[in-house]
C-alpha positions, 0 to 999 in steps of 0.5 A: 648623391654626389658623384665624383667625377667632373664636368666634362663640357658646358657652355660657355659663360658659365663656370664648371661645378667642382667634384663632388660639389654638388649631386645631378639631377636624380640623386641616383650616383648615375647621370640623368638618361635623358627620360626626365629625371630631374631631382627627386627628394627634398635634399637634392641640389641644382648644379649651379649656376644653371645653364639657361638660355643655350642649347650646347648639352651640359654633359658629365662623365663619372672617373670610375665608369668613364660614362659616357656624355648625355645631354641632360635635356631629354627630347621627347616633348612628354619627356622634355614637358615632366622634366621642366615642370620638375626643373622650374618648381625646383627652381621656384621652391630652392632657388634663391638658396641653391644661388640662382638669380631671381631673372633666372627664377621668373624666365623658367616660372614663364617658360613653364606656363607658355610651354602647357598653353602651347603643350595644350594647343598642340594636343588638342589641334592633334586630336582634330586632326586625328579624328579627321584620319578616322573618319575618314578611314571609315568611310574608306573603310565602308567603300571597300565592302560596297565596292568588293560587294559588287565585284564579287556580284559582277564577277558571277554574272554570265556577262561577265569577261577579264575584258569588262574586269579590265575595266571596272578596274575587277583584274588582281596582280600577282603579288610576288612580295618576298615575304624573307625580305618584307618588313610591315608598315606601321603608322602611331595615332595617338587618343586622349585617354592613353590610348594608341591605334597601331595601323599595319599593311598585313601583305601575304603574313598570317599577322604581325607580333607588334613590340612596344617602348613607353617612356624611358625603359631601356628596350623593347618588350614583346607587346602582341600578336594581331591579325587584322589590323590595327590592333588598338593599344590601350594601357594605362600611363606609366604616370596617370595624367601625364602625357608619354611617348610610346614608340612601336615595332613589328615582324611579320609572322608565317605559320606562327613564325617571325618570318623577314624584317623588324618594321621602322620605329614609329612613336607617339606622344599618349595622352591623359583624358 
């Protein structure tokens, strides 16, 4: 569906798209949201000529709704890869008929191949690094169990005093955390199969309420309440076999009520098997 409007800006060296002459990719009557939307049907057409070899955003606005400017190129890696695949496939199937030069079609095809190679290498490297972190965390957890048990036995000994406790590093400081101003610290680690492991620091709270946003979802929604770190997000991928952006934030809970400040947003790319 064509959007009555005008090109607000385009990279220098490319002709403007006549008002109403072409569909904005997505075919929904609105400018793309930047989440990987592109031509959705056999009848959709690409803006001509398509802007290659530039990082300047191509933006549109509609006269009817006075929409703000939106870059058609998605920023998250997973969304960008999906969008570029769609673009390259459309260029291969319809590029010549749409007036796209053969050099651009070849360049898009070559870039798509290279992107998949590099993304696969990055995913494998990240999986190796993530596993190393998991192994390190497991070793630390075992060491902590051993240390706590030893300190309990030390403090139960008749020979124990605070001087010995200080030498063993067994004296705890008072916790002066103000929970009304505290915010959770989160980390999100992607694993294969669409699984993401979320670690958090519980502090003096009873746990956290976790919120998430996936792919092109417009906002955060409640995911889970967890009272012990880590939380494992094992929801299926929105599109089977496709990487997806996942974002998380959290708030502490105390006596079943949220308290403190929201955490910083953390994000990762959930990976298929």
